[in-house]
C-alpha positions in Angstrom: 12.6 18.3 2.6 11.1 17.5 -0.8 10.3 14.1 -2.3 9.8 13.0 -5.9 7.5 10.3 -7.2 10.0 7.5 -6.7 10.8 8.6 -3.2 7.1 8.9 -2.3 6.5 5.3 -3.5 9.1 4.1 -1.0 7.4 6.0 1.8 3.9 4.8 1.1 3.8 1.8 3.5 5.0 3.9 6.4 2.7 6.8 5.2 -0.4 4.6 5.4 0.7 3.2 8.8 1.4 6.7 10.2 5.0 5.8 10.9 6.7 8.6 9.0 8.6 11.4 10.8 6.8 14.8 10.8 9.2 16.0 8.1 8.6 13.0 5.9 4.9 13.2 6.3 4.8 16.9 5.5 6.9 16.3 2.4 4.7 13.4 1.3 1.5 15.6 1.7 3.2 18.5 -0.1 4.1 16.2 -3.0 0.5 14.7 -3.1 -0.9 18.2 -3.3 0.9 18.9 -6.6 1.2 15.4 -8.2 -2.0 14.0 -9.7 -0.4 10.7 -10.6 0.8 10.0 -7.0 -2.5 11.2 -5.6 -4.4 8.7 -7.9 -2.1 6.0 -6.7 -2.7 6.8 -3.0 -6.5 7.0 -3.7 -6.4 3.6 -5.3 -4.4 2.1 -2.5 -6.7 3.6 0.1 -9.6 2.0 -1.7 -7.9 -1.4 -1.6 -7.1 -1.0 2.1 -10.8 -0.1 2.8 -12.1 -3.1 0.9 -9.7 -5.4 2.7 -10.6 -4.0 6.1 -14.3 -4.1 5.3 -14.2 -7.8 4.4 -11.8 -9.0 7.1 -9.8 -12.1 6.7 -10.8 -14.3 3.8 -10.3 -18.0 3.9 -9.0 -19.8 0.8 -10.6 -23.1 -0.2 -8.3 -26.1 0.7 -7.7 -26.8 -3.0 -6.5 -23.3 -3.6 -4.1 -23.5 -0.7 -2.7 -26.8 -2.0 -2.3 -25.4 -5.5 -0.3 -22.4 -4.1 1.8 -24.8 -1.9 2.6 -26.9 -5.0 3.5 -23.8 -7.1 5.9 -22.7 -4.4 7.4 -26.2 -4.1 6.2 -26.6 -0.5 4.3 -29.9 -0.8 
């Protein structure tokens, strides 16, 4: 199995969660070994995931929550 850039993009959530089949995972890794653009994307996403996990859950101030609710038409 081979994947292209668009196909890899669709696999990334499951790739990061470790939920791909062995065949899909191998194809993703093979693609990343030859595609600098996708490798950069994965590196950036891994950085974001690391930052998010390092900081845990962040609490928005009440005024920010209210502004979001208003923008979504929920209040």
